[in-house]
C-alpha positions in Angstrom: 13.5 13.6 11.0 12.4 10.7 13.2 13.5 7.2 13.8 11.0 4.5 13.0 10.7 0.9 14.2 8.1 -1.8 14.0 6.4 -2.5 17.4 7.2 -6.2 17.0 10.9 -5.3 16.8 10.6 -3.2 20.0 9.0 -6.1 21.8 11.6 -8.5 20.6 14.4 -6.2 21.7 12.9 -5.8 25.1 12.5 -9.5 25.6 16.1 -10.1 24.3 17.8 -7.7 26.6 15.7 -8.9 29.5 16.7 -12.6 29.0 20.2 -12.2 27.7 22.8 -12.1 30.5 25.3 -10.3 28.3 23.0 -7.4 27.9 24.0 -4.1 29.5 23.5 -0.4 28.9 21.3 1.2 26.3 20.3 -0.2 22.9 19.1 1.6 19.8 16.3 -0.2 18.0 15.4 2.0 14.9 15.3 0.8 11.3 14.8 4.0 9.4 15.3 7.7 9.9 13.0 9.7 7.7 11.6 13.2 7.5 7.8 13.3 7.9 7.4 14.6 4.4 9.0 11.3 3.2 6.5 9.3 5.3 3.6 11.4 3.9 4.9 10.7 0.4 5.2 6.9 1.1 1.7 6.7 2.5 0.2 8.8 -0.2 1.7 6.5 -2.8 0.9 3.2 -1.1 -2.6 4.2 0.1 -4.0 6.7 -2.3 -7.6 6.0 -1.2 -7.1 7.4 2.3 -7.0 11.2 3.1 -3.5 12.6 3.5 -2.0 15.7 5.1 -0.7 18.0 2.4 1.6 20.0 4.6 4.5 19.2 6.7 6.6 21.1 9.3 9.9 22.9 8.6 12.2 20.7 6.6 15.4 22.4 7.7 18.2 19.9 7.9 16.7 17.8 5.1 20.2 17.7 3.5 21.9 16.5 6.6 21.9 12.7 6.5 21.9 10.7 9.7 21.1 7.2 10.9 21.0 5.2 14.0 23.5 2.5 14.8 21.6 -0.7 15.7 24.7 -2.9 15.6 24.8 -3.4 19.4 21.3 -4.9 19.6 21.7 -7.0 16.4 25.1 -8.3 17.7 23.2 -9.3 20.8 20.9 -11.5 18.7 18.0 -9.4 17.5 16.9 -10.6 14.0 16.9 -8.1 11.1 14.5 -5.2 11.7 11.4 -5.0 9.7 11.4 -2.4 6.8 9.6 0.9 6.8 7.1 -0.6 4.3 6.4 -3.5 6.5 5.8 -1.2 9.5 3.2 0.9 7.7 1.6 -2.1 5.9 1.1 -3.8 9.3 -0.1 -0.6 10.8 -2.6 0.1 8.1 -3.8 -3.5 8.2 -4.3 -3.3 11.9 -6.2 0.0 11.7 -8.4 -1.6 9.0 -9.2 -4.7 11.1 -10.1 -2.5 14.0 -12.3 -0.3 11.9 -10.2 2.9 12.3 -9.8 3.1 8.5 
């Protein structure tokens, strides 16, 4: 399982903690925690015309839920984080524009 976050949210978080005098310590900036098999399924469903990997590593721990607490960064003033769908839609669009896909 991995934590995912949109690059725009990462940039916004960095700017916020750099400019906010109340900022201190470490901040978690992750919207979604997913197993790569779930990401593969999402991408295969949303973008069926692209080739997809049909295998994924060991799924041990799949039944152990976990998340990341982003309340510290949102309480500091970071707007709501972009969704997993927005992350991958923007990524695919960027790759298309650059000719990678």
